[in-house]
C-alpha positions as CSV (number, residue, x, y, z in Angstrom):
1,M,-22.5,-22.6,91.0
2,A,-19.3,-21.7,89.2
3,D,-18.4,-18.1,88.4
4,L,-18.8,-17.2,84.7
5,P,-16.7,-14.8,82.6
6,K,-18.1,-11.3,82.4
7,L,-19.3,-9.5,79.3
8,T,-19.5,-5.7,80.0
9,F,-20.4,-2.6,78.1
10,E,-21.8,0.9,78.7
11,H,-25.4,1.8,77.9
12,A,-27.2,5.1,78.8
13,G,-24.9,5.8,81.7
14,K,-25.0,2.2,83.1
15,R,-22.1,-0.2,83.2
16,L,-23.8,-3.5,82.4
17,A,-22.2,-6.7,83.4
18,G,-23.5,-10.0,81.9
19,E,-22.1,-13.5,82.3
20,V,-21.1,-15.9,79.5
21,A,-21.6,-19.6,79.6
22,R,-19.5,-21.0,76.7
23,P,-19.9,-24.5,75.3
24,A,-17.0,-26.9,74.7
25,G,-15.2,-26.9,71.4
26,D,-14.5,-24.2,68.9
27,G,-16.8,-21.4,67.8
28,P,-18.5,-19.6,66.4
29,F,-21.6,-20.9,68.2
30,P,-25.3,-20.1,68.0
31,A,-26.1,-17.8,70.9
32,V,-28.9,-17.4,73.3
33,L,-29.5,-14.3,75.5
34,V,-30.9,-15.2,78.9
35,M,-32.9,-12.3,80.3
36,A,-33.6,-12.3,84.0
37,S,-36.6,-11.4,86.1
38,A,-36.9,-8.2,88.1
39,L,-34.6,-9.8,90.6
40,G,-31.7,-9.3,88.2
41,L,-28.8,-11.5,87.3
42,G,-28.9,-14.3,89.8
43,P,-28.9,-18.1,90.2
44,H,-32.1,-18.6,88.1
45,S,-30.9,-17.0,84.8
46,R,-27.3,-18.1,85.4
47,G,-28.4,-21.7,85.8
48,A,-30.4,-21.5,82.5
49,A,-27.4,-20.1,80.7
50,I,-25.2,-23.0,82.0
51,L,-27.8,-25.6,80.8
52,L,-27.9,-24.0,77.4
53,A,-24.1,-24.1,77.1
54,E,-24.3,-27.8,77.8
55,Q,-26.6,-28.0,74.7
56,G,-23.9,-26.3,72.5
57,Y,-25.1,-22.7,72.7
58,L,-23.1,-19.7,73.8
59,A,-25.4,-18.3,76.4
60,V,-25.2,-14.9,77.9
61,A,-27.1,-14.1,81.2
62,T,-27.8,-10.4,80.7
63,D,-27.7,-7.6,83.2
64,M,-30.4,-4.9,82.6
65,F,-29.8,-2.8,85.7
66,G,-26.0,-2.3,85.9
67,A,-23.1,-3.9,87.8
68,G,-24.8,-7.3,87.7
69,A,-27.4,-6.2,90.2
70,Y,-29.4,-8.9,92.0
71,F,-32.2,-8.6,94.5
72,E,-33.2,-11.4,96.9
73,D,-36.9,-10.5,97.1
74,P,-39.1,-9.5,94.1
75,M,-40.7,-6.8,96.2
76,T,-37.4,-4.9,96.5
77,A,-36.4,-4.8,92.8
78,G,-35.4,-1.2,93.0
79,E,-35.4,2.0,91.0
80,D,-33.7,0.6,88.0
81,Y,-36.5,-1.8,87.3
82,S,-39.1,0.9,87.7
83,L,-37.2,3.2,85.4
84,L,-37.1,0.7,82.6
85,M,-40.7,-0.3,83.0
86,T,-41.8,3.4,82.8
87,S,-39.3,4.2,79.9
88,P,-40.3,2.0,77.0
89,E,-37.8,3.5,74.6
90,L,-34.9,3.0,77.1
91,L,-36.0,-0.6,77.7
92,R,-36.1,-1.4,74.0
93,A,-32.8,0.3,73.4
94,R,-31.2,-1.6,76.2
95,V,-32.3,-5.0,74.9
96,V,-31.2,-4.1,71.4
97,A,-27.8,-3.1,72.8
98,W,-27.5,-6.5,74.4
99,F,-28.3,-8.2,71.2
100,E,-25.8,-6.2,69.3
101,T,-23.1,-6.8,71.9
102,V,-23.7,-10.6,71.8
103,A,-23.7,-10.5,68.0
104,A,-20.3,-8.9,68.0
105,H,-18.8,-11.5,70.3
106,P,-16.0,-13.3,68.5
107,D,-17.3,-16.8,69.4
108,V,-20.9,-16.1,68.3
109,D,-22.5,-16.8,64.9
110,A,-24.2,-13.5,64.4
111,D,-26.8,-15.1,62.1
112,R,-28.0,-17.5,64.7
113,I,-29.1,-15.7,67.9
114,A,-32.2,-16.3,70.0
115,A,-33.3,-15.0,73.4
116,I,-35.2,-16.3,76.4
117,G,-36.5,-14.4,79.3
118,Y,-38.3,-14.8,82.6
119,C,-41.0,-12.5,84.1
120,F,-39.5,-9.0,83.4
121,G,-37.0,-10.8,81.1
122,G,-40.0,-12.2,79.2
123,C,-41.1,-8.6,78.6
124,C,-37.5,-7.8,77.5
125,V,-37.4,-10.6,74.8
126,L,-40.7,-9.6,73.4
127,E,-39.5,-6.0,73.1
128,L,-36.4,-7.4,71.3
129,A,-38.7,-9.2,68.8
130,R,-40.8,-6.0,68.4
131,S,-37.6,-4.0,67.7
132,G,-37.1,-5.8,64.3
133,V,-33.6,-7.1,64.9
134,D,-32.8,-10.4,63.3
135,V,-33.4,-12.6,66.3
136,K,-34.3,-16.1,65.2
137,A,-36.6,-16.9,68.2
138,V,-37.6,-15.4,71.5
139,V,-39.2,-17.3,74.3
140,S,-41.1,-15.5,77.1
141,Y,-41.8,-17.5,80.3
142,H,-44.5,-16.0,82.6
143,G,-43.6,-12.6,81.1
144,I,-45.3,-9.2,81.1
145,L,-46.9,-9.3,77.7
146,T,-48.1,-5.7,77.0
147,S,-46.1,-3.0,75.3
148,E,-46.4,0.7,74.8
149,N,-45.1,0.1,71.2
150,P,-46.8,-3.0,69.7
151,A,-45.2,-4.7,66.8
152,A,-45.8,-3.2,63.4
153,P,-46.8,-5.5,60.5
154,G,-43.8,-7.3,59.1
155,V,-41.3,-6.2,61.7
156,I,-40.9,-9.4,63.7
157,K,-38.4,-11.6,61.9
158,G,-38.2,-14.7,64.1
159,E,-40.4,-17.2,65.9
160,V,-42.2,-15.9,69.1
161,A,-43.1,-18.3,71.9
162,A,-44.8,-17.4,75.1
163,Y,-45.4,-19.7,78.0
164,C,-48.0,-18.3,80.4
165,G,-49.6,-19.2,83.7
166,G,-53.4,-19.2,83.8
167,Q,-53.2,-18.0,87.4
168,D,-50.5,-15.3,86.9
169,P,-51.8,-12.0,88.2
170,Y,-49.1,-10.1,86.3
171,A,-50.2,-11.5,82.9
172,P,-53.9,-12.0,83.1
173,E,-56.0,-13.7,80.4
174,D,-56.8,-10.5,78.6
175,T,-53.1,-9.7,78.1
176,I,-52.5,-13.2,76.8
177,E,-55.3,-12.7,74.3
178,G,-53.9,-9.3,73.5
179,L,-50.5,-10.7,72.7
180,H,-52.1,-13.2,70.3
181,R,-54.0,-10.4,68.5
182,E,-50.9,-8.3,68.3
183,L,-48.7,-11.0,66.9
184,T,-51.4,-12.1,64.4
185,A,-51.8,-8.5,63.2
186,A,-48.1,-8.2,62.8
187,G,-47.9,-11.4,60.8
188,A,-45.5,-13.0,63.2
189,S,-45.0,-16.7,63.5
190,H,-45.9,-17.6,67.1
191,H,-47.3,-20.0,69.6
192,I,-48.7,-19.2,73.0
193,T,-49.1,-21.9,75.7
194,T,-51.1,-21.4,78.9
195,F,-50.7,-23.7,81.8
196,A,-54.1,-23.4,83.5
197,Q,-53.1,-23.8,87.1
198,A,-49.6,-22.2,86.9
199,K,-48.8,-18.9,88.7
200,H,-46.2,-16.3,88.1
201,S,-42.5,-17.4,88.2
202,F,-43.5,-21.0,87.5
203,T,-40.0,-21.8,86.3
204,D,-38.2,-20.7,89.4
205,I,-37.9,-23.5,92.0
206,E,-37.3,-20.8,94.7
207,A,-40.4,-18.8,93.8
208,S,-42.5,-20.0,96.6
209,K,-40.1,-19.3,99.5
210,H,-41.3,-15.7,99.9
211,D,-44.9,-16.7,100.1
212,H,-46.1,-13.9,97.9
213,P,-49.7,-14.3,96.5
214,G,-49.8,-15.4,92.8
215,I,-46.2,-16.5,92.7
216,A,-45.2,-20.2,92.8
217,Y,-43.1,-22.9,91.2
218,D,-44.8,-25.4,88.9
219,A,-42.8,-28.4,87.9
220,I,-45.0,-29.4,84.9
221,A,-45.1,-25.9,83.5
222,H,-41.3,-25.6,84.0
223,R,-40.3,-28.8,82.4
224,V,-42.7,-28.7,79.5
225,S,-41.8,-25.1,78.6
226,W,-38.1,-26.0,78.8
227,A,-38.5,-29.0,76.5
228,G,-40.4,-26.8,74.0
229,T,-37.7,-24.2,74.1
230,L,-34.9,-26.7,73.3
231,G,-37.0,-28.1,70.4
232,L,-37.6,-24.6,69.1
233,L,-33.9,-23.7,69.3
234,E,-32.8,-26.8,67.5
235,T,-35.3,-26.1,64.7
236,V,-34.6,-22.4,64.1
237,F,-30.8,-22.9,64.3
238,G,-31.0,-25.9,61.9
239,R,-29.3,-28.3,64.3
């Protein structure tokens, strides 16, 4: 996989280093933040960014941990992941910092930004929506759905999509129902899709290689959720 240009900035003492997949032609372009799992910025999120660039979006694979950190095994995700998950204000501030950094990019149409995220990244994009920034859509795939600071009524400005696995131990049925209640109470336009047999990390073709319980790739859930995402982006961006 080709190397992508870096997009770097400082946040809360961390030097964050994302990667930019730029479409052909002249900007400004609609943009999509691609937020990675607890593994960090690796082939999965980088590959999604490249696919989005091929669709005409400037896609930024974000780095939430610093220095473009990547972990091979989800059980070794490190202290930075734990810190963010136990510091909800820091987590939300960091995703907003990424949004603002991408919005300031000279090739980005700041009025047309969306975000997608996988696992931990799914949690991140939901926090971005809950922050109240003008993100046109967020898509969470097999994400962590709960929040210490649920959305207040009227705060969420864009469309929220969540694709969930019915056999995902990290997002059990009660949290899926809880997200629906939260978004309904907040008045947010949203849709939640549950694939009954899918497990955690169902979009990652490498998910099964570590043989961890409750984690596996699912081709149908992957392809259907991706097709839905492309349709959503085309609609909210008016393409």
